[in-house]
TORKOL-206872 format. One line per field, with one value per residue (C-alpha): residue number from 0; residue in one letter; y, z, x. Coordinates in steps of 0.5 Angstrom, whole numbers, plus 500, padded with zeros to 3 digits. Example, Ala and Ser with C-alpha at 12.3 -4.5 7.8 and 13.67 -1.06 7.14 Angstrom:
num <- (0:1)
residuo <- (A:S)
north <- (491:498)
up <- (516:514)
east <- (525:527)
REM end
This chain:
num <- (0:1:2:3:4:5:6:7:8:9:10:11:12:13:14:15:16:17:18:19:20:21:22:23:24:25:26:27:28:29:30:31:32:33:34:35:36:37:38:39:40:41:42:43:44:45:46:47:48:49:50:51:52:53:54:55:56:57)
residuo <- (X:X:X:X:X:X:X:X:X:X:X:X:X:X:X:X:X:X:X:X:X:X:X:X:X:X:X:X:X:X:X:X:X:X:X:X:X:X:X:X:X:X:X:X:X:X:X:X:X:X:X:X:X:X:X:X:X:X)
north <- (137:143:149:148:142:143:149:144:139:146:147:140:139:146:146:154:155:154:162:163:159:161:168:167:164:157:154:147:150:146:146:152:154:158:153:147:152:155:156:153:160:159:165:164:168:168:173:177:177:180:187:187:194:193:198:196:190:185)
up <- (680:676:678:669:672:678:673:669:675:677:670:670:676:676:668:669:664:665:664:669:673:672:675:680:684:685:689:692:700:703:710:712:716:721:722:725:729:733:741:742:742:751:755:762:766:773:769:766:773:775:771:771:775:781:783:789:794:796)
east <- (312:313:308:307:304:300:296:294:292:288:285:284:280:277:276:277:283:291:291:286:289:296:293:290:297:297:304:305:305:311:314:319:323:320:315:318:323:317:314:308:303:302:298:303:296:300:304:298:295:301:302:293:292:287:282:279:284:280)
REM end
């Protein structure tokens, strides 16, 4: 789908002019390589616990 086709489809669906839709900057969403190679976001709570300062050790 070209940018012009996308703008026309959005304009038809929303009732806005193609000019206004074009100025809003809609783009097709695509998965980039950074999403495919990204590691999951996790927290190692054991490591966090080791770095904490304890004011009153038990």
